[in-house]
C-alpha positions as CSV (number, residue, x, y, z in Angstrom):
1,M,59.5,112.0,114.9
2,N,57.3,112.7,112.0
3,N,58.1,110.5,109.0
4,E,55.0,111.2,106.9
5,S,56.9,113.1,104.3
6,S,57.6,111.3,101.1
7,Y,60.7,109.6,99.9
8,G,61.7,110.1,96.3
9,T,58.4,110.7,94.6
10,G,56.5,110.6,97.9
11,H,55.0,107.1,98.2
12,R,57.3,105.2,100.5
13,P,59.6,106.1,103.4
14,F,63.3,105.2,103.6
15,V,64.0,101.9,105.3
16,S,67.5,101.7,106.8
17,D,69.5,98.5,106.7
18,L,70.9,98.1,110.2
19,K,72.8,94.9,109.2
20,R,75.0,96.6,106.5
21,G,78.0,96.7,108.9
22,Y,80.8,99.1,109.7
23,W,84.6,99.3,109.0
24,T,86.5,97.1,111.6
25,K,88.9,100.0,112.1
26,A,88.5,103.7,111.4
27,S,91.8,103.4,109.4
28,D,90.1,101.1,106.9
29,F,88.2,104.1,105.5
30,I,91.5,105.9,105.1
31,Y,93.2,103.0,103.3
32,A,90.2,102.7,101.0
33,G,90.5,106.4,100.1
34,V,94.3,106.4,99.8
35,S,94.0,103.5,97.3
36,F,92.5,105.9,94.7
37,G,96.0,107.4,94.4
38,F,96.9,104.4,92.4
39,R,94.4,105.2,89.7
40,M,95.9,104.0,86.4
41,D,93.2,105.9,84.4
42,V,94.5,109.2,85.7
43,F,98.1,108.2,84.7
44,A,96.7,107.6,81.2
45,L,96.1,111.4,81.0
46,S,99.6,112.8,81.0
47,W,98.3,116.4,81.3
48,I,97.0,115.5,84.8
49,A,99.4,113.0,86.3
50,T,102.8,114.0,84.9
51,V,104.8,116.1,87.4
52,E,107.2,118.1,85.3
53,S,108.4,120.3,88.1
54,G,110.2,119.4,91.4
55,V,109.1,119.2,94.9
56,S,109.2,122.9,95.4
57,G,106.5,123.3,92.7
58,F,104.3,120.2,93.1
59,L,103.9,119.7,96.8
60,P,102.9,123.3,97.7
61,V,100.4,123.5,94.9
62,Y,99.0,120.1,95.7
63,L,98.5,121.2,99.3
64,I,96.8,124.3,98.2
65,S,94.4,122.2,96.0
66,L,93.7,120.0,99.0
67,A,92.9,122.9,101.3
68,F,90.8,125.0,99.0
69,Y,89.2,122.3,96.8
70,V,89.7,118.6,97.5
71,I,89.2,118.4,101.3
72,P,86.1,120.5,101.5
73,L,84.4,118.4,98.8
74,L,85.6,115.2,100.5
75,V,84.1,116.4,103.8
76,V,80.7,117.1,102.1
77,K,80.6,113.7,100.5
78,S,81.8,112.0,103.7
79,F,79.1,113.9,105.7
80,M,76.3,112.7,103.4
81,G,77.4,109.1,103.7
82,Q,78.2,109.0,107.4
83,F,75.1,110.9,108.5
84,S,72.7,108.9,106.4
85,S,74.5,105.5,106.7
86,S,73.5,104.9,103.1
87,G,74.9,104.8,99.6
88,F,75.1,107.5,96.9
89,I,71.4,106.9,95.8
90,S,69.6,107.0,99.1
91,A,71.8,109.8,100.5
92,M,70.2,112.0,98.0
93,R,67.1,112.1,100.2
94,L,68.9,115.2,101.6
95,C,67.3,117.0,98.6
96,P,64.9,114.8,96.6
97,L,64.9,117.2,93.6
98,F,68.4,116.0,92.9
99,K,67.6,112.4,93.5
100,G,68.1,111.7,89.8
101,I,71.8,112.2,90.3
102,G,71.9,109.0,92.3
103,Y,70.1,106.9,89.7
104,I,72.1,108.2,86.8
105,T,75.3,107.8,88.8
106,L,74.5,104.1,89.3
107,F,74.5,103.5,85.5
108,L,77.6,105.6,85.0
109,N,79.5,103.8,87.7
110,I,78.7,100.4,86.1
111,C,80.1,101.7,82.8
112,V,83.2,103.0,84.6
113,V,83.8,99.7,86.3
114,I,83.6,97.9,83.0
115,Y,86.1,100.1,81.1
116,Y,88.3,100.4,84.2
117,S,88.8,96.7,84.0
118,V,91.2,97.5,81.1
119,F,93.7,98.7,83.7
120,A,93.6,95.3,85.4
121,M,93.4,93.2,82.2
122,T,96.6,94.7,80.8
123,P,98.9,94.0,83.8
124,M,97.3,90.5,84.2
125,L,98.3,89.7,80.6
126,Y,101.9,90.8,81.3
127,L,101.9,89.0,84.6
128,F,101.0,85.7,82.9
129,A,103.7,86.2,80.3
130,S,106.3,87.0,83.0
131,F,106.2,83.4,84.2
132,K,107.6,82.2,80.8
133,P,111.2,81.1,81.1
134,I,112.1,83.7,78.4
135,L,110.3,87.0,78.6
136,P,108.5,87.7,75.3
137,W,109.7,91.3,75.3
138,S,113.4,90.4,76.1
139,C,115.9,90.5,73.3
140,E,115.9,86.8,72.9
141,G,112.2,86.5,73.2
142,A,111.4,89.3,70.8
143,R,113.4,87.8,68.0
144,A,111.0,84.8,68.0
145,W,107.9,86.8,67.0
146,T,109.1,90.0,65.3
147,Q,111.7,91.1,62.7
148,E,111.5,94.7,63.7
149,E,114.5,96.3,65.3
150,V,113.9,96.6,69.0
151,L,115.3,99.1,71.5
152,L,118.1,97.8,73.7
153,C,118.7,94.8,71.5
154,P,121.8,95.0,69.2
155,T,121.8,93.6,65.8
156,A,124.6,92.1,63.7
157,D,124.9,95.2,61.4
158,D,124.5,97.9,64.1
159,E,126.3,101.1,63.3
160,K,126.6,104.4,65.0
161,C,123.3,106.2,64.6
162,E,123.4,109.5,62.8
163,G,120.6,112.0,63.1
164,V,117.3,110.8,64.6
165,C,117.0,107.0,64.7
166,Y,114.0,105.1,66.0
167,R,113.5,101.6,67.3
168,S,110.5,99.9,68.9
169,V,110.1,99.2,72.6
170,A,109.7,95.5,72.8
171,S,107.1,95.4,75.6
172,V,104.9,97.9,73.7
173,L,105.3,96.1,70.4
174,Y,104.5,92.8,72.1
175,F,101.2,94.1,73.3
176,Q,100.3,95.7,69.9
177,N,101.0,92.4,68.1
178,L,98.6,90.5,70.3
179,F,95.6,92.0,68.3
180,K,94.9,89.7,65.3
181,R,92.6,90.5,62.4
182,Y,89.4,88.6,62.0
183,E,86.6,89.0,59.5
184,V,83.0,88.1,60.6
185,F,80.1,88.7,58.2
186,G,82.1,91.1,56.2
187,Y,83.2,93.2,59.2
188,T,86.8,93.4,60.2
189,F,87.8,93.1,63.9
190,H,91.2,93.2,65.6
191,I,90.9,91.1,68.7
192,S,93.3,89.7,71.3
193,W,92.2,86.4,72.8
194,Q,95.0,86.8,75.4
195,L,93.4,90.0,76.6
196,A,90.1,88.3,76.8
197,L,91.5,85.5,78.9
198,S,93.1,88.1,81.1
199,A,89.7,89.7,81.6
200,V,88.3,86.4,82.6
201,G,91.1,85.9,85.2
202,V,90.5,89.4,86.6
203,W,86.8,88.9,87.1
204,I,87.3,85.5,88.7
205,I,89.5,87.1,91.3
206,I,87.0,90.0,91.8
207,A,84.0,87.5,92.0
208,L,85.8,85.5,94.7
209,I,86.5,88.6,96.7
210,I,83.0,90.1,96.4
211,L,81.0,86.8,96.9
212,M,83.2,85.1,99.5
213,L,84.1,88.2,101.6
214,S,80.5,89.4,101.8
215,S,80.8,91.6,104.9
216,I,82.4,95.1,104.8
217,E,84.5,94.1,107.8
218,K,86.3,91.4,105.8
219,I,86.6,93.6,102.7
220,G,88.0,96.4,104.8
221,Q,90.7,94.2,106.2
222,L,91.6,92.9,102.8
223,I,91.9,96.5,101.4
224,R,94.0,97.5,104.4
225,Y,96.6,94.8,104.0
226,T,96.6,95.0,100.1
227,V,97.2,98.8,100.1
228,Q,100.1,98.4,102.6
229,C,101.7,95.7,100.3
230,I,101.2,97.9,97.2
231,I,102.8,100.9,98.9
232,A,105.7,98.7,100.1
233,L,106.3,97.5,96.6
234,M,106.2,101.0,95.2
235,V,108.8,102.2,97.7
236,F,110.9,99.1,97.0
237,F,110.9,99.8,93.2
238,I,111.7,103.5,93.8
239,V,114.7,102.6,95.9
240,R,115.9,99.9,93.4
241,F,115.6,102.2,90.4
242,S,117.4,105.0,92.3
243,F,120.6,103.1,91.8
244,L,120.2,102.8,88.0
245,P,122.0,105.0,85.6
246,G,120.4,108.4,84.8
247,T,118.3,108.7,88.0
248,A,120.7,111.0,89.9
249,A,120.0,113.9,87.5
250,H,116.3,113.5,88.1
251,Y,116.8,113.6,91.9
252,E,118.7,116.8,91.5
253,R,116.0,118.2,89.3
254,I,113.0,117.5,91.6
255,F,114.7,118.6,94.8
256,S,116.1,121.9,93.5
257,P,114.0,124.9,94.6
258,N,112.6,126.8,91.7
259,W,109.9,129.5,91.8
260,K,109.2,129.0,88.1
261,D,108.1,125.4,88.9
262,F,105.7,126.7,91.5
263,V,104.1,129.1,89.0
264,T,103.9,126.4,86.4
265,E,102.2,124.0,88.7
266,L,99.6,126.6,89.8
267,T,98.1,126.3,86.3
268,K,97.5,122.6,87.0
269,L,95.9,123.1,90.4
270,P,92.3,122.3,89.4
271,A,93.4,119.0,87.8
272,Y,95.0,117.7,91.0
273,G,91.6,117.1,92.5
274,I,90.5,114.6,89.9
275,C,92.3,111.6,91.4
276,A,91.1,112.2,94.9
277,F,87.5,111.1,94.4
278,G,88.1,107.8,92.6
279,P,86.8,106.6,89.3
280,G,83.0,107.1,88.9
281,W,81.1,109.3,91.3
282,G,79.7,108.9,94.8
283,L,82.3,106.4,96.0
284,F,83.2,108.4,99.1
285,I,79.6,108.8,100.0
286,T,79.2,105.1,100.1
287,L,82.6,104.4,101.7
288,A,81.9,106.9,104.4
289,S,78.5,105.3,105.1
290,F,80.4,102.5,106.8
291,N,82.0,104.8,109.3
292,R,80.7,105.0,112.9
293,F,78.2,107.9,113.2
294,K,80.3,109.9,115.7
295,G,83.6,109.5,113.8
296,N,85.7,112.4,112.8
297,I,85.5,113.5,109.1
298,T,88.0,116.3,108.6
299,R,91.1,114.5,109.9
300,P,90.6,111.3,107.7
301,S,89.9,113.5,104.7
302,W,93.3,115.2,105.2
303,L,95.1,111.9,105.7
304,I,93.5,110.6,102.5
305,G,94.5,113.6,100.5
306,I,98.1,113.7,101.7
307,G,98.4,109.9,101.2
308,Q,97.2,110.2,97.7
309,M,99.6,113.1,97.1
310,F,102.7,111.0,98.0
311,I,101.4,108.0,96.0
312,I,101.0,110.1,92.9
313,F,104.4,111.7,93.4
314,G,105.9,108.2,94.0
315,L,104.3,106.7,90.9
316,D,105.4,109.6,88.8
317,M,109.0,109.2,90.0
318,L,108.9,105.5,89.2
319,E,107.6,106.3,85.7
320,K,110.4,108.8,85.2
321,F,113.0,106.3,86.4
322,I,111.8,103.7,83.9
323,M,112.1,106.2,81.1
324,L,115.5,107.4,82.3
325,H,116.7,103.8,82.6
326,L,115.7,103.1,78.9
327,D,117.2,106.3,77.7
328,S,120.5,105.5,79.5
329,L,120.7,102.1,77.7
330,S,119.5,103.1,74.3
331,E,122.5,105.3,73.3
332,D,121.4,107.3,70.2
333,Y,118.2,105.5,69.5
334,F,114.7,106.8,70.4
335,S,111.5,105.0,71.2
336,R,109.0,104.8,68.3
337,Q,106.0,103.8,70.4
338,R,104.3,106.0,72.9
339,S,101.2,104.2,74.2
340,Q,98.1,106.3,74.7
341,F,98.0,104.8,78.2
342,G,101.3,106.4,79.0
343,T,104.6,104.6,79.6
344,F,104.1,103.2,83.1
345,V,102.7,99.7,82.4
346,L,103.6,98.9,78.8
347,I,107.2,100.3,78.6
348,G,107.9,99.1,82.1
349,G,108.3,95.6,80.9
350,S,111.3,96.4,78.7
351,S,113.0,98.2,81.6
352,M,112.5,95.2,83.9
353,A,113.8,92.9,81.2
354,A,117.2,94.8,81.3
355,L,117.7,94.1,85.0
356,K,119.2,91.0,86.6
357,W,116.5,88.4,87.3
358,P,114.1,90.0,84.9
359,N,111.3,87.5,85.5
360,L,111.2,88.3,89.2
361,W,111.1,92.0,88.6
362,C,108.4,91.7,86.0
363,I,106.3,89.5,88.4
364,L,106.6,92.0,91.2
365,F,106.0,95.0,89.0
366,Y,102.8,93.7,87.4
367,T,101.6,92.2,90.6
368,M,101.7,95.7,92.1
369,V,99.8,97.3,89.2
370,L,97.3,94.5,89.1
371,A,96.6,94.6,92.8
372,S,96.1,98.3,92.8
373,S,93.6,98.1,89.9
374,I,91.7,95.2,91.4
375,T,91.5,97.0,94.8
376,I,89.9,100.0,93.1
377,M,87.5,97.8,91.2
378,V,86.4,96.0,94.4
379,L,85.7,99.3,96.1
380,Q,83.7,100.5,93.1
381,L,81.6,97.3,93.2
382,V,81.1,97.6,97.0
383,S,79.9,101.1,96.4
384,I,77.5,100.1,93.6
385,M,76.0,97.1,95.3
386,S,75.7,98.8,98.7
387,S,73.8,101.7,97.0
388,I,71.5,99.3,95.2
389,F,70.6,97.4,98.4
390,D,70.2,100.5,100.4
391,E,67.7,102.0,97.9
392,F,65.8,98.9,96.8
393,T,64.8,97.1,99.9
394,L,63.3,94.0,98.2
395,L,66.7,93.0,96.9
396,R,68.3,92.8,100.3
397,H,67.0,89.3,100.9
398,H,68.8,88.0,97.8
399,K,72.1,89.9,97.9
400,L,74.3,87.0,96.8
401,R,72.1,86.2,93.8
402,Y,71.9,89.8,92.5
403,S,75.6,90.4,93.3
404,T,76.4,87.4,91.1
405,Y,74.2,88.8,88.3
406,L,75.8,92.2,88.5
407,V,79.4,90.9,88.5
408,G,78.7,88.4,85.6
409,S,77.1,91.2,83.5
410,M,80.1,93.5,84.0
411,A,82.5,90.6,83.2
412,L,80.7,90.1,79.9
413,G,80.8,93.8,79.1
414,S,84.5,94.0,79.8
415,L,85.2,91.3,77.1
416,S,84.4,94.0,74.5
417,F,87.7,95.7,75.4
418,S,89.7,92.8,73.9
419,S,88.8,94.5,70.6
420,L,91.4,97.0,69.5
421,S,88.8,99.7,68.5
422,V,87.0,99.5,71.8
423,Y,90.3,99.4,73.7
424,E,91.5,102.5,72.0
425,S,88.4,104.4,73.0
426,T,89.3,104.2,76.7
427,V,91.1,107.5,76.9
428,N,88.0,109.3,75.5
429,L,85.8,107.4,78.0
430,I,88.1,108.7,80.9
431,L,87.7,112.3,79.7
432,E,84.0,111.9,79.3
433,T,83.7,110.5,82.8
434,T,85.8,113.4,84.1
435,I,83.3,115.8,82.5
436,N,80.4,114.1,84.1
437,Q,82.1,113.9,87.5
438,S,82.7,117.7,87.3
439,L,79.1,118.4,86.4
440,I,77.7,116.3,89.2
441,N,80.2,117.7,91.7
442,L,78.9,121.2,90.8
443,L,75.3,120.1,91.4
444,L,76.4,118.5,94.7
445,I,77.9,121.8,95.9
446,I,74.7,123.6,95.0
447,M,72.5,121.0,96.7
448,V,74.4,121.0,100.0
449,T,75.7,124.5,100.5
450,W,72.9,126.5,98.8
451,V,69.6,124.4,98.8
452,Y,70.1,122.6,102.1
453,G,71.9,125.6,103.5
454,R,74.9,126.6,105.4
455,Q,73.4,126.7,108.9
456,R,71.7,123.3,108.6
457,F,74.9,121.7,107.2
458,Q,76.8,123.2,110.1
459,R,74.2,122.0,112.6
460,D,74.3,118.5,111.3
461,M,78.1,118.4,111.2
462,F,78.2,119.6,114.9
463,F,75.6,117.0,115.9
464,M,77.5,114.2,114.2
465,T,81.1,115.0,115.0
466,N,80.8,117.5,117.9
467,E,83.0,119.8,116.0
468,R,82.0,123.1,114.3
469,Y,82.6,123.5,110.6
470,A,83.9,127.0,110.0
471,T,81.8,129.3,107.8
472,W,84.8,130.4,105.7
473,K,85.3,126.8,104.6
474,I,81.8,126.7,103.3
475,Y,82.3,130.0,101.4
476,I,85.4,128.4,99.8
477,L,83.3,125.4,98.8
478,R,80.6,127.7,97.4
479,F,82.8,130.0,95.3
480,F,86.4,128.7,94.9
481,A,85.8,125.0,94.4
482,P,83.3,125.5,91.5
483,L,85.9,127.5,89.6
484,C,88.4,124.6,89.9
485,I,85.7,122.2,88.7
486,L,84.7,124.4,85.8
487,A,88.4,124.6,84.8
488,V,88.7,120.8,84.7
489,L,85.4,120.4,82.8
490,I,86.4,122.9,80.1
491,T,89.9,121.4,79.8
492,A,88.5,117.9,79.4
493,M,86.0,119.0,76.8
494,F,88.7,120.8,74.8
495,I,90.9,117.7,74.8
496,I,88.0,115.5,73.7
497,F,87.4,118.0,70.9
498,L,91.1,117.8,69.8
499,N,91.0,114.0,69.9
500,Y,88.0,113.9,67.6
501,V,89.5,116.4,65.2
502,F,92.9,114.9,64.9
503,S,92.3,111.2,65.6
504,S,92.4,108.9,62.6
505,S,90.0,106.3,64.1
506,Q,86.9,107.5,65.7
507,S,84.7,104.6,66.8
508,L,81.5,105.2,68.8
509,T,80.8,102.5,71.4
510,M,77.7,102.0,73.6
511,F,79.8,103.2,76.5
512,D,80.3,106.5,74.7
513,V,76.6,106.9,74.3
514,F,75.8,106.1,78.0
515,I,78.6,108.3,79.4
516,K,78.1,111.2,77.0
517,A,74.4,111.6,76.8
518,L,72.9,110.1,79.9
519,P,73.6,112.7,82.6
520,W,72.9,115.8,80.4
521,W,69.2,115.0,79.8
522,S,68.3,112.4,82.6
523,I,69.1,114.6,85.6
524,P,67.0,117.6,84.4
525,A,64.3,115.1,83.3
526,Y,64.1,113.7,86.8
527,M,63.8,117.2,88.3
528,F,60.8,117.9,86.0
529,F,59.3,114.6,86.9
530,S,59.6,115.3,90.6
531,L,58.0,118.7,90.2
532,Y,55.2,117.1,88.1
533,K,54.5,114.5,90.8
534,S,54.3,117.1,93.5
535,Q,51.2,119.2,94.3
536,G,50.5,122.8,94.7
537,S,51.8,125.9,92.9
538,L,55.1,125.9,91.2
539,K,56.8,127.5,94.2
540,E,55.2,125.1,96.6
541,R,56.2,122.1,94.4
542,L,59.8,123.4,94.3
543,L,59.9,123.9,98.1
544,K,58.5,120.4,98.7
545,C,61.0,118.8,96.3
546,C,63.9,120.6,98.0
547,R,63.0,119.4,101.5
548,P,64.9,116.5,102.9
549,T,62.8,113.4,103.6
550,D,63.6,111.0,106.4
551,W,66.9,112.7,106.9
552,Y,68.1,111.5,110.2
553,P,70.6,109.0,111.7
554,V,69.6,105.4,111.4
555,E,70.6,104.3,114.9
556,A,67.7,104.6,117.4
557,E,69.7,106.5,120.1
558,D,71.2,109.0,117.6
559,K,67.8,109.4,116.0
560,L,66.2,110.3,119.4
561,R,69.0,112.8,120.1
562,Y,68.6,114.4,116.7
563,E,64.8,114.7,117.4
564,E,65.6,116.7,120.5
565,I,67.5,119.3,118.5
566,V,65.2,119.5,115.5
567,S,61.5,119.4,116.0
568,S,59.4,117.0,114.0
569,S,58.1,119.8,111.8
570,N,61.6,121.0,111.0
571,M,62.6,117.4,110.2
572,T,59.9,117.2,107.6
573,H,60.1,120.8,106.4
574,P,63.7,121.9,106.9
575,L,63.2,125.0,104.7
576,T,61.0,126.6,107.4
577,E,62.7,129.4,109.3
578,L,64.9,128.2,112.2
579,R,65.8,131.6,113.5
580,W,66.9,130.5,116.9
581,D,69.2,127.8,115.4
582,D,70.7,130.1,112.7
583,D,71.3,132.9,115.1
584,A,73.0,130.6,117.6
585,F,75.4,129.4,114.9
586,D,76.0,132.9,113.6
587,E,76.8,134.3,117.1
588,E,79.3,131.5,117.8
589,E,81.0,132.1,114.4
590,T,81.4,135.8,115.3
C-alpha cells in the first residue's frame, strides 16, 4: 500500500495509535450517545426544547427529523470515526482541504466545555444546600435571608389577590441573591463565591474520573451505569409527580390526538436535530472511533436517536409537572422570576420543598441533573483529549501530564462564570455555538457526499459494515439535511440579533470572541494555506488537497483487505476514475 502521499500539509504520514482501546460493549457507544438527550444547554433554549403539543404532534415530527436529517448525519460522523479509528482532527484526512475544521473545532470544543460547566456548577450548588437541615428556599429558610414575599409562603397579612399579583419563587431568588457586589480598582463585579466553590467541586470530580479511569473501557462502563441511573431517576420523578395536583390535565392534553399539533410541530422539525449531536462538534466522530471496525452503524444511530427522543420528552414532562405543581399551590399569585436557563433547575427547588421529605427529594433531583451534566462533560473531554493524542503523536507518551494541564486550564476558565455578567452570557454562547455547529455540519456534508463522493462513501461503508448504504439516503443528506441546518442557523442568528437589540446588559467575553469569530475566518484561511503549500496549477493543487491521505483502517488485517479492493494508486489519489467500481455500485442500486 502506497503511503507516500502527504498528511495535512504533506510532510508526515498519519501514525495510528493501536493502544487507544475500544468500548467494552457495543452498547457503551449507544449509552454515550443517548446521554446527550440530557443536555441542559438545549433546555435553556425554550424555542427548541419546549414541547407545547402532545404525543400526536411531537413524536411523528421527531421521527421524521430522525429519518431525514439526524440519522443520516449521525451515520456520516460515525463512519468517519469508526473507519479511521481516530478523533475529529485526524479523521479529516478524508479531505485535507477541510482539515482546518478539526483544528478550529478543538478550540471551540474547549470553550464549550468551559461554559457548559455552568450546567454542572448550578445543580452542585443546590445539592450542597440541600444537605442543610432547613432548605434555604423553603418558607422557613427563605425568611432568614429575604424580606420579599415568596410564592407558596403565606404571610400574616395575606388577603385574597385581586387582579394580577406577583411573588418570587424562593429557589430562583436564592440563586440571584448569591451574587454579591465587589469593587476592584474602580470596577464593579457581582460574584458568587458559592458558585466558584461549586465549580471547584465539579472539576475535582471530573479530574478524578478522567485521570483515574484512563482507559476508554473503564469510562464506557461508568457512562453505561450512570446513564441507567439517570434514566431511572427521571422515570421515578415523572411517576411521583404524576400523582400531584394539576398533572392529570397535562396527561389529557399530551395524549389527545390533534392534527393542529402535528402541523405546529412541523415548523420545529429542523431544531430537533440540535440535541442529537452533543455540545461542541465532532463528538460522535471520536466516540465512534472506539467502535470495533466491523460494527454496525445504522442500528446504533437509530437507537441513539430514539433514546434521545424519549429523554427529551420525559424531561419536558417533568418540567411541565413542576410548573403545574407550583401553579396548583400558588392560588391567585404568579411567579415573578423566569430564569433565562428555563424553569427546570432553578424553580425545581421550590417544587421539591413543597413535598414531604423535601431534603431527600432535592438531593435526588439535583443529583440527577448534576450526574447528567458531568457525564456529558466527561464525554466532551474524552473526545478532546483523544483527538489531541491521535493528531499529535509526540504527546502520547505523556498523556497523564497533558491531560492534567488541560483539565486544570478548563477549571480555571470556568471560574469566570461565577461572575454574574459572564454567567448571563451563557445563552448567547449556546446560540453562537449552534450557529458554528450548523456551519461545520454543512461543510461536512459537502466534504463527504460531494468531494469524497457517493460511490466511494458507499464502497467504504460496504467494506466496513458489509451492508450497502442506499443512494436515496445520500440524496437526502445532500439536499434535505442542508435545508434543515440552514433553518437552524438562520433562526439562531435571528435570536442572537434580538438578544442584542433588546438586552439591557451586553457584555462581551473572551468566549464570545473565540466562538463568534474563529470559525468564520480560520477555516477559509486554512484552505488557502493548504492550496499555497501544494504544488502545480490551481486545479492540480485543488485536486491534491481534496484527495484523502492515509485513509485506511488501522488494523493490519483490515488494511490488507482494503488494499485488495482499492489499488495503491487509488488509495493515494481517490479522485481518479474508478469506473469499474462506480458501475458496480450503480448496477446493484438499480
